[in-house]
N, C-alpha and C positions, 0 to 999 in steps of 0.2 A: 770170604764170608764175614758177615757181621758177628761180633762177639757180644756176649751179655754184658751190660754195663750196670753200674750201681743204681742208676735211676730206675731201670727196669726192676731190679730186685726190690727197691724201696716201694715202687708202685704195686708189686705183687703183695708185699707185706701189708700195705695199706688196704688193698682190696679184700684181704681175708681178716682184717683187724676185728670186725664184729664177732667172727667165730672164735678168734684167738682170745678175745676178751671174755666171751662166754665160757670157754674152757677154763680160763684163769679164775673167773668169778666162782664157778662151781667147784674148782679145785680148792679155792680159799674157804668156801663154805664147808666142804668136806673136812678140811683140816680143823676149822673152828669147831665143828660138831665133834670131831675126834677128841679134841682136847677139852671141849666144854663138858662132854658127857664123862664125868669121872665119878669116883665113889661118893662124893658129897652130893652130887645132883641126882644120880641114879644108883641106888644101892645094889640093885640086882645085877650081878655080873652077866647073866644071860641077856638081860635087857640092854646093858651097855654094849656088849659085843654085837647084838642084833642091830642096834642103832648105828654102830660103827660100820658094819658090813653093808647096811642099806644105803648109808651116805656114800660109800665108795662105789656101790653098784649104780646109784643115781649119777655119780660123776662119770662112770664108764659110759652110761647111756647118753649123757649130755655130750661127752667128748665125741662119741661115735656120730651122733646127730650133727654136731658142728663140723666134723671131718667130712661127712657125707655132703653137707651143704657147701663146703669149700670145693670138694671134688666135682660136684655137679654144677656148681655155680661159677665163681670167679676163676677157679683153676682148671676148668674143663678144657678150655682152648689150649692152654699151655701144656697140659698133660697129653692131650690128643696129639698135639704137634710134636712134643718131645718123644712120644712113644710110637710114632708112626713107623710103619715098616720101612726098611732101607732098600729102596729099589735102585739097583745099580745099572749103569750103562753096559751094553754088550761090547765085546771087543771089536766087533765089526763096526758098530756105531762110533766108537772112539777113534778108529782108524779113519773113517769117513770124515768125522769132524776135524781131525788133525789135518787131513789133506785139504779140506776147504779153508781152514784157518791159514794155511800156508799160501793158498791161492789168493786169498784176500790181501795178505801182506805183500805178496809179489806185485800186486797192482796198486798198493797203497804207498809204498816207499816212493818218495819223490826226489828226483834229481834236480837240484837247484842250480848247480854250476858244474861244468866239466871242461875246463880249459886244457888245451893241448891233448885232448882225448886221454886224459889221465886215467879215467875208468873206461872199461873194466881194468882191474889191476893186472899189469903185465907180469909182474913178479909174484909168484904164488906164495912167497914168504913175505910176511908183513909184520911190522911193529905196530902194536895197538896201544896207544897212549890214552890216559885218562882213567880215573878211578871208576867212572860210570861204565867202562867196558866190562868190569867184573861184577857190577851191580846195576844192570840196565833196568829200564822201566817197562814192565810187562802190562800194567793196567793202572787202575786207580785204587783208592781206598774207599771204605764204607761199603755201600751196596755194589760198588764196582770191583770189589775184591774178587780174587779167583780162588778156586778150590785147590787144595794142596794134595789131592788124591792122585794126580797124574803127573808124569815127568814133565819138566819144563826145559825147553831148549834155551840155553843162554846165548848171549851175543857171540861169545867166543866159540861155543859149541856150533852155532850156525855157520860160522866161518870155516870151522874144521870140516863140517859136513860137506861144504862146497869145495873142498880140496885145498883150502888155504891153510898154511902153517903159520901160526902166530908165535911171537916171542914169549915164551913161557916165563923167562926171567923177569920181564917187564910186568907181566900179569901178577907174578908172585909179589912184586913190590907193593902192588895195590891191595891185594888180599891181606898181606901182612900189616899194611897200614891200618886198614879197617875192614872187617869181614861183613858187617851188616849195614844196611841202609837205615839212616835215621827215620823215625816214624813220623809221617805226615798223615794223621788219622782224623777221625771224626771228633774226638774229644781232647786230643792233644797234638800239637804240631812242633816238631823239631826241624827247623828249616836248614840245619847244617848241611853244607855241601862238601863232603869229604873229598879232599884232593891232596895228594902228596906234594908238599912244597918243593919247589925246584932245588932248593939248597939241600934237600934230604935225598936226592938221587945219588947213588954211589958215583964216585969220581969217574969210573970207567964205564958207566951205564950207557952213555951216548956212543962211545967208541964201539962197545959191544953191539949196540943196536944197529949201528951203521954197517958193521961187519955181517950182521945177520941179514939185513935187507936194506935196499935204498927206498923202500916204500914205507910210508907212515900213515896211520889212520888215527885221528884224534876223536874221542867220543866225549861229548858234552850231554849230560842228561838233566832233565827236570821232572819232578814228580808233582802230583796234585791229587786232590781227593775231596770227598764229601765232608762238609763241615767247616771249611776255611778257604778263603781266597788267597792267592799268592801275594806275598808282601810287596807293596809298592815302595816301601822304605824299610830297608833291612835293619835300620837303627831305631825304628819306631818302638815305643813302649809296648811290652808284651810279646815281642818277637824272641823266640828261643833260637839262638844260633851260637855255635862254638867255632871260633876261628881255628884255622889249620896251623897257624904259627903264632908264637908269642912275640914275634918281631914286628908284626904288622897286622892291621885288621883286614879281613877279606872284603869288607864293604865300608864305604864312607856314608855319612848321613845323607839321605836322599837317593841313594842307589837302590836298585830294585832287584828282585829275584830272577828276572828274565834277562839279565846281562851277566857277563863273565865276572866271577869273583877275582880278587887279586891273585889268588893262588892258581886259578884256572888260566888267567892271563899270563902268569909267569910260565906255566906249563906250555902254553901255545908258543910263547917266545922261545922257550928252550927247544921245542921240536922244530920250529921253522928255521932256527939258526943252524940246525944240523941236517935238515932234510929239505930237498927242493921239490919233492913230489909228495904232497900232503893231501889227504882226504879228510874233510871234517864231517862227522856224523852227528847230527843233532837228534837226540832221542827224547821226545817229549810231545805232549799234545798241544801245548800253548805256544803260539807264535813267538819265537825268540828274537832278541835283538842280535841279528847277524851282521850288522853293519861293520863290525870289526874286521870282517873278512877282507875288506878293501885294503887294509893295511898290510896284508900278507900275500904277496905274489906267489909265495911258495904253496899256499892253499889253492890247489888246482881244482878240486872238486868239493862240492857241498851236497850232502844227502840228508833229507829229512826222513827220519824213521820214527813215526808216531808209535805209541805203545803197541807192542807186537803180540800180546797174548802169550799163551803157553808154548806155541810152536812157531810163531811168526818170524823169529830171528833166523830161522833156516832160510827164509826168503831174502833177508838182508845179505847173508853170506853169498847166496846165489847171484845177487845183483852185483856185489863187489867183484865176484869172480867172473862175471860175464855169462853165467849160465842162464840168467833171466835178464831180459831187457826192461828197464824201469819204464812205467807208463803212468805213474801217479801225477796228479795235478793238485796244486795247493787248494785247500778248502778255506783258507783265510789269507788275508793280505799281510805280508811281512813288511813292516815299516822300518824306517831307519832310526826313528826315535819314538819310543813308546810313550814318552812324556808329552808328546805333541799330538796325541790322538784326541778326537772330540770327546771321548769318554773319560779322559784322565782325571778331571776334576769332579766328575759326577759318577763315581763308582766306589763302592766300599762302605765305610762306616759313618753314618750321619744320624745323630741323635737329636730329637727335639729338646729344647731347653725350657718348655713351658707346659709340660704334660704330667706334672706330679700327680694330678688328680686322676690320671688314666693309668697309673702304674699298677702292676700286679705282682704277686709273689708266687713262685713255684719252687719245687725241690729238685735239685740235680746233684747226684752223687752224695746225697745226704745233707746237702747244703741248701739253705733257703736263699733264693735269688730274687731280687726285686728288679723287674724289667719294665721299661717304659717304651712307648711307641718310637720307632725309628722310621727313616724314610730314604728313598732313592729317587732321583729325578732323571727320567730318560730324556734329557734335554737335546740329545742328538737327533731326535725325531726319526724320520725315515732314513736318515743318512748314516747308515750302519755299514762299517767295513768298506768294501770297494765302492759302494754306492756314494759314499762321501768323497773318496779320493778322486774318483773319475769326474764327478760333478764339480768338485772344488777346483780341479785342474781346468775343466772346461770353462768355469767362471772366472779364472784368473786368480783365485784365492791362494793357490799353492803352485809351486813348480813340481810337477809330478815326479820326475827322476830324482829330485833332491829329497823327496818325501817317502817314496815307496821303493823298497829294494826288490821284492818279488811280488808281482801282482797276484790277485786271486785267479785261480784257474791256470796257473803257470806250472810248467814242468818240462824237463828235457828228456831226451831218449838217446840210445846208442845208435839210432838210425835217423833218417830224415823222412819227413812226410810232406806231401803236397796235398793241399785241400783246395778244391774248386767248388764254388757254389753255383748251382744252376739258376734258372729263372725263378723269381719269387712271385707266387700268385696269391691273390687275395680274393676269395670267392665264397659267398654264402657264410660269411663270418669266420672263415678259416684262412690262416696264412700257412703256406706250404712251400717247400723247396726240397731239392735233393743235393746233398753234398757228396762229392766223389773224393775219397781219400786214397792216395797212392803212396806206397812205401817206395821212396826213391833212393834209399840207402842200401847197405849191404847186410843188414841184420834184420831178422824177423822181429816184429813188435806190434804194439797196439797204440792207438791214438784216440783222443777224445775230440768230439765235435762240439763246439760251444756256440750257441746262438744267443745274441743279445738284441735288445731293442732300445732305441733312444726316442722318447716321445716328444711331441711338441710341447713347449713350455711357455707360458705367458708370465711375464714378470709380475710377481705378487699374486699369481693365481694358485691353483692346486699345486702342492709341493710334488716335485718329480725329480728322480735321479736321472742323469744323462745316460747311464748304463745300467741295464737290468737283464740278468740272465733269464731267458724265457724257455729255453729247450737245450738239451744236450743228449748225446749218445756216445757210447764207447764202441770202437770197432772190434771186430774179431782180430785174432793175431794174423797180421798180413806178412807174407813172405816178401823178400826183396822183389820189387817190380809188380807186386800184386795190388789190385785196387778193390774197393768196396763202395757201393752206393748206399748212403745213409739217408733215409727218408725222414724229413723233419716236418711236423705239422702241429699247429696249436691254434686254439680259438682266439679270436681277436679280443675277447674280454679278459684274456690273460695280460693284456697291456693296459687295462683300465686302472685308474687311480681312485682311491677312496677320498671323497670330498667331505670332510667332517665339519666344514664351516658353513657351506651354502646349501648344496643339494642334499647333504647328509645321506649320501648313497654312493654306490660305485658309479663312476663316470668314465666313459671312453670319449675323450674330446676329439673333435674333428681336427684334421690336419695331417701332415706328413710324419710317418713313423719310419725311422731308419732301422732296417733289419740287417744285422751284421754278423758275419762269420768271423770269429776271432780265435787267436791262439791262446788268449787269456783275457782278463777283463779290460786290458788296456790296448792291446795290439790287434788292429783290424786286418783281416786277410781280404775280405770282400764285403761289399754292402749293396743294398738295394733299398728303394723307398716304396712303401705302400701308403696309400691315401685313404683316410677315413673321411668320407664325404660329409657326414653330419654327426654331431655329438649324440651319443647314446647314453641315456641315464637309466640305470637299472633300478627303477623304483615302482614297478608294477608287477602284478602276478604273472603277466604275460611276458615280462622282460626282467627276469632275475639274473643275478650274476653267478656264473660258474656253477650252474646246477643247484643253486640255493632252493630250498623248499618253500621258504617265505622270503619276502623282500628284506634285504639287509639295510638297516638304517641305524642311526646312532644309538649305541647302548652304553657307551663308556664315557659320557660327558662328565660324570662325577669323578673320573680318574684323571681328568686333565689337570686339575689343580691350578694353583697360581704360579705357573712355571713359564719361563720364556723358552720357547722351542726354536731350535735352529731352523732358519729359513733360507731358501735360495734367493729370496727377493733381493734385488740390487746387489747381486754378486756376493751373497752371504754377508751382507752388511752387519748383521747382528751376531756374527761369529764370536767375537770376544765376549759379548754379554751372555750369549746362550751357553757357551762352554766354560764359563767361569765357575768357581765354586759357588755353592748356594749363598745367596745374598743374606739370607736369614735362616735361623734354626727354629724359628717360631712356627708352631702349628696354628693355622688360621682358625678364627672363631667358627667359620663354616665347617671346616674339617673336624674340629673338636666336637661340634654339635652332632655331626653325622657318624662319628667314630663309634664302633661297636666292639666290645669284648665281653667276656663272661660276667663282668661286674655290672654292666649296664644293659645287657640283653634281657628283654622281657618278652616272652612269647605271646603274651596277651595283646601286646601292641600290634602283632602281626596276624591275629585271628581274623577270620572272615565270617561275618554273620550269616552269609548265605550258604556256607559249607554244611554238608549233611554228614552225620556220623556213619561211616561205612559199616557194613555187615561184618561181623567177626564170628569165628567158631562154628560156621555152618557145617552141615554134614552132607556135602554134595558128592562125595566119592570120587572126585577128580584127583589124579596123581600128576606130579610134575612131568613125568615121562609122556603123558598124554599131550603135552604142549610142545614137545620137541618138533622143530620145523614149522610151527604155526606162527602166523604173523603176530607182531606185538599187540595189535588191536583186535585179535581174534576174540569173539565173545566168550569163549571157554575160559579165558584168563580171569574174567570176573567171577566165574564159579569157583575157580581154584583160590583166588584171593579172598573170597568170602569165607573160606574154610580157616584161614589163619586167625590165630588169637593174638591179642596184644603182646603177650609174652613171646610168642614165636616170632613175630615181626621184630620186636625189640632185640631178641637174641641174634638174629641174622644181620641186623643193622649194626649192633654194638660190637660184635665179635668178628671183625673182618681182618684180623692180623694174620697174614700169610695163609689165607684160606677163607672160606665162608661156611658158616655153621650148617649142621644138618637140621632138617625139620621132618621128623619121623612120620608125622601124620599125613604128609603128602608125598612121601617117598623121596624127599630131598636129602641126598647124602652130603657129607662134608667133603668139600673140594679143597685142593691144595694149590696155593699161589706162592711163587717163590721170587726171590731177588735175583739181580744180576743183569746189568745192561749188555754184558758181553758173554753171558753164560746163564746157566740155571743153578742157583745155589739155595739149597734147603737149609735154613739157619738152625733148624731143630734136629734133623737127622744127620746134619753135617755131610750129606751127600751132595756133590756138585758135578757139573758137567765140565767138558773142556772149555777153557777160557779163550775166547776169540779176541782178535785185535780190537782196539778201542774204536768207538764210533767215529772219531776223527779220521782214523785210518780208512774206514768205509767211505767217508766222504772224499778222501783223496783218491780213491779208485775211480770215481766218476762212473761207476759201473752198477747200474740198477739190477742187473742179473745176479751179481754177487750178493746184493742185499736180499734179493728174493730167495736165493739158495740158503743164505744164513737163516732167514725165517723158517724155511722148510726144515733145516737141520734142527732148529729150536723145537719145532713141532715133533720131529722124530724122537729127539731126546726126551721131550716132555712125556711122551707115551711110555717110554721105558722107565722113567722116574715117577710115573703116576702123578704127573703135574698137569693141571688144567689152565692155570693163569701165570703170566709172565710179567713181572714188574719192569717193563721196558716195551719199546725203546724210549729213550729220553731224547727230546728234540728241542730243548731250549737253545737260544742263539748265543754264539760267541760274540756278545756285545763288547767284551773287553778280553784282551789276551790274558788278564790276570784272574779270570774266573776259575775257581778251584776245580770245578767239575767239567771243564771244557773237554776233557778226555771222554766224558760220557755223552757229550753233545756233539753234533756233527760239524757245524760250520757257522760262519757269519752270515750265510745266505739262506733264506727261508726255502727257496725252491730246491736247492741241492739237498738241504736237510729233509724236506718233505718227500722227495723222491726216494731217498734211502730208507726213511722211516716207514713210509707207506708200503714199500715192497717187502720189508721185513715183516710187517704186520700181516700182509696178505699171505706170505709164505707160511706163517704160523697158523693163520686162520684156516688154511687148507687142511690142516690136521686137527681142527677143532680146538685149538688152543687160543684163548683170548689174551690179547696183549694190552697191558695197561699203559697206553701212551702217556708220557709224563714230561715235565711237571706243569700242569695246566693251571695257570700260565703266568708269564713274565717272571719266572724264577731263574733269572739269568746271572745271579751271583749267590755266593754262599754266606757272605757277611750279613749277619742279622736276619737271615732268611726265616727263622722261626721266632723272631723277637718283634712281632707286630710290625713288620716291614711294610710301610705304606708306599706302594709303588705308583708313581705319577707318570703318566704317558699320554700322548695324543691318541685319539681314536684311530687316526690314519696309520700311525706307526704300529699300533696294536694289531690292526687288521692286515696291513701289508707285510710286516716283518715278523712279528712274534707269534701270530696265530696261523700263519701260512702252513707250516709243516703239520700242525694239528688238523687243520682243515683238509689237507691232502690225505692225511691218514684216515680220516673218516670217509671222505668221498671216494678215494681211490683204493685205500687199503682195507676198507671195511672194518675199521676199529670197533670193537665191542666193549671195551673197558677203558677207563680213564683214571689216572691218579692226579688229583688236584694238587695245588702247590701250597707251601707253607705261608707264602707272603700274602699281604693284602693287595687288593686292586683298589686304589683310592683308599677309602676308609673301611672297607669290608673285606674280611678274610676270604681269600680266593675259593676256599673249599665250601663256602656258603654264599657265593656271589651269583645270584639268580640271572643277572644280565648275561653272564658268561656261560653258566652251566645249563640254563634253560633256554633263554632267548636266542643265543648264538649256537651253542653246541647242538641242542635238540631241535629247536624250531627252525633255525636257518639251515643248518647243515644236515638235519635229518638223522642225527645219531640215535641209535637204539642200543642201550646197554647200561652198564652201571658206572657210577663215579665213586671212587674210593678216595679217602683222604690220604695225605702223606702220613708218616708215622704219628700215631695219636698218643700224645702225652698230656693233653690239656693245654699246657702253655699259657693258660689264662684267656684263651680266645677260642679254643676248640670245644664245641658242645654239640651233641647230637641233635638237640631240638632245632637250633638255628640251621645246622647243616642240611637236614632233610627238607626243611622249608625252602632252602636256597638252591636246591638241585643236587645236593650230595646224597649218596645212598648208603655207604658203608664206611665204618670207621676202622682204620688200620690199627686196631688195638688188640693187645693180648692180655691186658689187665683192666680192672674196673677203675676208671677215672671219671671223666665227664662224657663217656661214650654211650651211655644209656639214655633213652628217651624218658624224660620224667613228666612231661606235659601230656595229659590225656584228653585235650580238647578235640573238638571235631576237626579243626584245621590240622592239628598235629597228627591225629590218627589217619586222616586222609593222606598226609605227606608220608607217613609210615607205609601205607598201602602202596603208594607210588614207588617208594624206595624198594620195597620188597618185590614189586613187579619187575623193576629194572634188574635187581640181583638175580631173581629166579629166571628171567628171560635169558640172561647171559649164561647161567648154569645149564638151563635146558638145552642150549645149543652148543654146549661143550662136547668134546669127544666122549666123555664118560656116559653121555646119554644117547649116543648114536645107535646103540643096539637095544634101546628100551631101558627100563628101570634097572640100574646097577644093583648087584647084590654085594653087600659089604659086611664084613664081620662087625660084631658089636664093638663100639668104641671102647678103648682101654679104660677110660675114666668110669664107664658104666660097669665094666667087669670089676674094677677096683671097688666100686660102690657095692656091688652085689657080694663080693668076697668079704668086705669090711662088715657089712650088715649081717651076713651069715655067721662069720666068726664071732661077732659081738653078741648075736642072739644065743649062740652056743655057750659062750662064756658067761653071759648074764644068767642063762638057765642053770649052768653048773654052779656058779657062785651063789645063786639064790637057793638052789637045792642044798648046797653045802651049808649055807648060813642057817637055813631052816632046820637042817639035821642037827647042827651044833647047838642051835637055840633050844631045840626040844631036849637034847641030851643034857644041856646045862640046867634047863628048868627042872628036869627030872632029878638031877643031882641036888639042886637047891631044895627041892621039896623033900627029898630023902634026908638031907642034912637038917632041915627044919624039924621033921618028925623025930629024928634022933636027938635033937637038942631038947625037945619037950620031954 
C-alpha cells in the first residue's frame, strides 16, 4: 500500500492555511485585547472582565467556524476516506483468491532451458543458493505494493509445500547476512543487491552442501517499482548502492542493473564448480541478461519466475518438484546484450537545455523544487521488441541467434506437443483456421497456440514488421496422447497498418499475407498464404477500422516532433542515426511556442463564443438512481444535469482522490476507488485484498481465461470491501527492459497486453466494478514521468503499439473508466490532451465513462480548467491545490457539465446502484461538524451566561462599593 508522504502533509496544511490564519489572527486579537484592556484604559473591573470574556468567546466562535470550514471543505475527502468503515474479506473469498493466484503463477512460470531433463528435480533434497531465495520478489512498490494483512508464501515455503527439503544451513547464511531487502520505492531507491561474498562462505559450506544433495538451485532476483527506472549505469551520479565487499566493487562504470553483480558472478562460479546439476531461477519482471548461462554447462535448467504475489511461490515449488508442468511463454524478448537494443540510447533522463523560461517551482517534502521540461524520443517507431528483432533479421541487419537468446512467446514443457494447422480460409473479411494440438509426451500439460502474420512490404512504403502476433489461445490440460482442436479466427483489418504519411488512415494493402503457426515469434511450425486482392483504406463511415465509431485519421501530428524514426527502408539504412542519442537537447521554437503549463495556460484563449451557459440549480426532481441502466444520451440526463450547481460540479470534479464525492441533492453517494494493479488496497482504511502475481506473470500465462477469472475475483472482493472503482489494470508497453514499472505492465506486445487487460476489465465489469485502465498513454518509463515529460512519437507507433491494449479494453473489455498519464504527448499534458481523450477515446472508440488524472499534486502543469476542456473529468486529488475549477465562463461551465455527466454515468452504472438508490449513513465529517457546532453552541451559551452573571455581580459590587465610599 501507499504510505503518506511529506508532500501530501504539506499540501494538506496549505489547503487549510486560510482557516489556520483566521484562527491565528483572532487568537492574536484576543490576546491583544486581553492585555490592552487594563486598569489604565478601563477602570471598571467588571467592564474589563466582560471585554476579556467576550473577546475569548469571539475567538471560540471564530475557531469553530474555521474548523467547520476545514472539515466541510478541504479536509472533507481526507476525513471521509480515513474514517471509512473497514470492510474485510470473508475467509471463503480469501481462500478462492489464494487458489486462483496459485493457478495463475502455475501457468506464468516459464521454463527457458532444461538440458538433460534436469527438471523436475529428481532429488527432493536441494541446496538453494542466492540471497534472493530468502528475500524474493513478490510484487512491486508504490501503487503495486501488497497488503500485509494476509500470510505470504515465501520461495522456500513454496518448495517445502511441494515436498522439497532445502538446506537450512545455507538459508541461514543469507538471512544472517541481511534480513531485509533494500527499499526501491517511489521517493527513494537503494539499488543494493545483497549477496554473500564467496569468500565469506564457511570453509566447509560446499562440502556440507554436497553431502546434503547433488541438486543446486540458484536464485537471482531483481526488484522494480513506481517512481524510478532501473539503472542503466550502476556508477551514475545519484545511484545509491552499497558494495557487498570492501575488496572489490560489485559493478564497474557502464554496467547495469539487469546483469550479474561481481558478487553474484562469484556465487555462480562457486556453485557451478561444486555442482553439475544446477537450476537457475530468475525472479523478476524485467527481462534479464541471461547470456552468461552459456558459460556454464553445469546450469542445466533456467526458470523465469516473475513476481509471484502472496501465494504464487507455491506454484514455483510445484514446478520444480514436478507436481505441475510449466506452460508459461515469454511475454518479452530476452536479448544477449541489452546495450544493443534500439531503445538503449533513447530511454531515461533527457533534459532540454534552453527552457529556463518554461521552468516552474513546486514543493516536495517541504523543499522547493525548480523543474523544467524534459523529453523522450520514441525513435524505435513501430519496431518494439520482437517486431524489431524479427524484421531486422529478415532484412539482414542482425544475426538473430547472435542477438536474441529467448524469443518472445517462447517456453518449454516437461512434455512434448505436436501442433498441426489446418487449411487457412479467407472469406468475408475473416481469416480462419483450426490448429490441432496433441500431447505426444508422457506428462499432462498445456500449450499455447500462437498465430502471426507477415504482411507484404514495399521498400519505402508504410512501415511494417515482418512478424506480428495476431491471435493466440491456450489449450486445456492435455493428457498424454490427448488432442484438442483450437479454432482461430480474426478479421482481416487486424492486419492493417496505419499510414500516417499519405492516406492518414488505416490501410490493408493488397498482396500476399503469410499466416504462420509458430512455437514463438521466431520459429515457424506451419504457414499458409492469404491474398488480399485490392487495397482497403478505412477512411469512410461505411468502412471504418476495427469497429471504430468514426473514421480514424491523424490526431497526433503535433507529437511527431523533429525526430528521426527508425525505418525499414533500404534494410534499416537509418538504424545508426535513428537509434543514436538525441543530436540536440534544444527544444524547438515551434515546440516552445506550443508548450503549455500552468504559467502560460489562459482559459480565455480556449473560450468559444457560440457556447451557451448551461442551466444550473434547477428543481427537476430527478435522482441519479433514475438513470441507472439508461443510455449515455438519454434525454433524462439533461434534466438531472440541469439540477447541479456550479459548486456541486466543482466538488465532484476536484475531489476525485480514491473515490468520487457525494451530491446529496441528486442522491449521489460517495463511492470508493482503490489502488493496486494486482490487488485492491484502500490506502486510508489500510484494508487490502490478496496480492496476485504481477501483470507480467499474467502475460506469461498466455491464458485469457485466467485474466477473466482475475477480473471476476476483483469484482467479488470489491463487493466485500465496498469498493466500486479499481485503479487498474495498467497496460503500458515494455518498451525497455529497464522500465521500473514493467512488473505492473504486461508485455512488449500490444495484442498480448490488450487480451489480458480487456479480459480483466470485463470480469470486474460483470460485478459492476469499473476499472481505471491506465496510464493513458505513452507512460512507458518512470524517469521524469511527472516532470513535464514531452513524449515524441510517430502516429503509426502510437496507434499500432501503444494504444492497442487501451483500444481493446474499450471495445472488447467494456472499460468505463480511464486514468490518464503524467507525461505530455508532444507539448500538451496527456490528462488534458483532447486529440487523445475526446477524438480517439470517445469519438473513434466509443468510450463512455470518466477520465481521471494520475495523482494530482499540481506539478506546475495540472489544473482543472485545462483538464476538463481537454477531455479529463476528475482530479485524483485529496487536498486543495490546482484541482478546483476557477473559470466560470460559458465554455468552462459547459465542460464542467460534460465532466459531471461522465462521472455520474459511471457511478450510476456501478454495483452500488444496481438495486436503486443506496442508503448510506451520514458522512463522518458531517457528524463531526454537527458535534462541533453543537458543543460550541452549548459552550458559548454557558460561557456567555457565566460572563453575564459575573458581570452583573461585579457591577453590583462596584456600585455598592461606590455608595459606601460616598
